[in-house]
C-alpha positions in Angstrom: 118.3 92.3 87.0 115.7 89.9 89.1 112.8 92.6 87.7 111.5 89.7 86.1 110.0 89.0 89.2 109.0 92.3 89.7 106.0 93.5 87.9 105.2 96.1 86.4 102.4 97.9 89.1 104.0 96.8 91.7 104.2 98.4 94.8 107.2 99.0 95.0 108.3 103.0 94.5 110.5 102.8 91.6 110.1 99.5 90.0 107.4 100.7 87.3 109.7 103.4 85.6 112.5 101.2 85.3 110.2 98.1 84.0 108.8 100.4 81.3 112.4 101.7 80.2 113.5 98.2 79.7 110.0 98.4 77.3 108.8 95.3 79.7 104.6 95.3 79.0 103.8 93.4 82.7 101.0 94.0 84.8 100.4 92.6 88.2 97.6 90.2 87.1 97.1 89.5 91.0 97.1 93.4 92.0 99.4 93.4 94.1 101.7 90.8 93.7 101.4 87.5 95.1 97.5 86.3 96.3 99.1 84.5 99.1 99.9 87.6 100.6 97.7 90.1 100.0 95.9 90.5 103.7 97.8 93.6 104.8 96.9 95.1 101.2 92.9 94.8 102.6 91.1 97.4 104.4 91.2 97.2 107.9 87.5 96.7 108.3 87.7 93.6 106.0 91.0 92.3 107.6 89.0 92.0 110.7 86.2 90.7 109.5 88.1 87.5 107.5 91.5 87.1 110.1 89.8 84.1 110.8 89.2 81.7 107.8 91.5 84.0 106.0 95.0 82.2 107.5 96.4 79.3 105.9 97.0 76.3 108.2 100.0 73.9 107.7 100.9 70.5 107.5 101.6 70.8 111.5 99.0 72.2 112.2 100.4 76.3 112.9 98.5 78.9 111.7 100.5 81.0 109.1 100.1 84.3 109.2 101.8 85.5 106.0 99.5 82.7 103.8 96.3 82.7 102.9 93.9 79.7 102.5 93.2 79.1 99.0 89.6 77.9 99.5 88.9 81.0 101.0 90.3 83.0 98.0 88.1 81.4 95.8 84.6 80.9 98.2 84.3 84.3 100.5 81.9 86.2 99.1 83.4 89.2 101.4 86.8 88.6 99.9 85.5 88.5 96.4 84.5 91.9 96.4 87.8 93.2 97.5 89.4 90.7 94.6 87.1 92.4 92.2 87.9 96.3 93.5 91.3 95.5 93.5 92.0 94.2 90.2 89.7 97.1 88.7 91.8 99.2 90.2 95.3 97.0 88.9 94.1 97.1 84.9 93.0 100.4 85.3 96.6 101.5 85.8 97.9 99.5 82.5 98.6 101.9 79.7 97.6 101.0 75.9 99.0 98.2 74.9 100.5 96.5 77.9 98.7 92.8 78.9 98.2 91.6 82.1 100.3 88.6 82.6 99.2 85.8 84.8 101.7 83.0 86.1 101.6 81.6 89.6 100.9 78.8 91.7 100.0 80.9 94.3 101.0 78.8 97.4 103.9 77.4 96.7 104.6 74.0 96.0 104.9 71.8 99.2 103.1 75.1 101.7 99.7 74.3 101.4 96.8 75.1 103.6 95.4 71.9 105.7 92.5 73.6 107.6 89.3 72.5 107.9 87.9 74.4 104.6 90.3 72.8 102.7 90.0 69.5 104.0 86.4 69.4 103.3 86.6 70.5 99.4 89.4 67.7 98.7 87.1 65.5 100.7 84.6 66.9 97.7 87.1 67.0 95.0 88.4 63.4 96.0 85.3 61.8 96.7 86.6 60.9 100.0 83.7 60.3 102.5 85.9 59.7 105.7 88.2 62.7 107.1 91.6 62.0 106.1 94.5 63.1 108.2 97.0 65.3 107.3 99.4 62.6 107.7 97.4 60.5 104.8 97.0 63.5 102.4 100.6 63.8 102.5 101.0 59.4 102.4 98.1 58.0 101.2 95.9 60.1 99.4 99.0 61.9 98.0 98.4 62.1 94.3 94.6 62.8 94.6 96.1 65.9 97.6 98.2 67.1 94.6 95.9 66.9 92.3 93.1 69.2 94.5 96.1 71.8 95.0 96.9 71.5 91.0 92.8 72.2 90.3 92.6 74.7 93.0 95.5 77.3 91.2 94.1 76.3 88.5 90.6 78.1 89.4 92.4 80.7 91.3 93.6 81.4 87.7 90.6 81.6 86.0 88.7 83.3 88.6 91.6 86.2 88.2 91.8 85.9 84.5 87.6 86.6 84.5 88.4 89.7 86.7 90.7 90.9 84.1 88.5 90.4 80.7 85.6 91.8 83.0 87.6 95.2 82.9 
């Protein structure tokens, strides 16, 4: 049915009733679907404040406005407040006996962010003293870059789990 990818409490009209009829017991742990697409769900005022740091920079230097920078997700205090409020709303919609299901690699393999903040976070993670080029990240530092991305994804899930448990 392809509904396995459409989680309960989805903003897609009609999906909730279909999934409940089929006895699905899932909740949208990432509050409105994939966190890489959450920008459009943010209040307009917040979008204006965070837009320049929010967008993902792909390896070719292009800014992708449909993807979110993982470092931003983990570190920005304005976004943290939004995430907290959004998760609270999502969890409150869950019916008794339903659970929150968190299983994601938020930025898809190979579609990672190469912005200044992500590269600086990588440098701390890998204990690299000289700022590597994107070419070096995808070559010389490939294994460390991959480990960094895995760790960032783990931290995102950890953050979401802590919000679920909070509410």
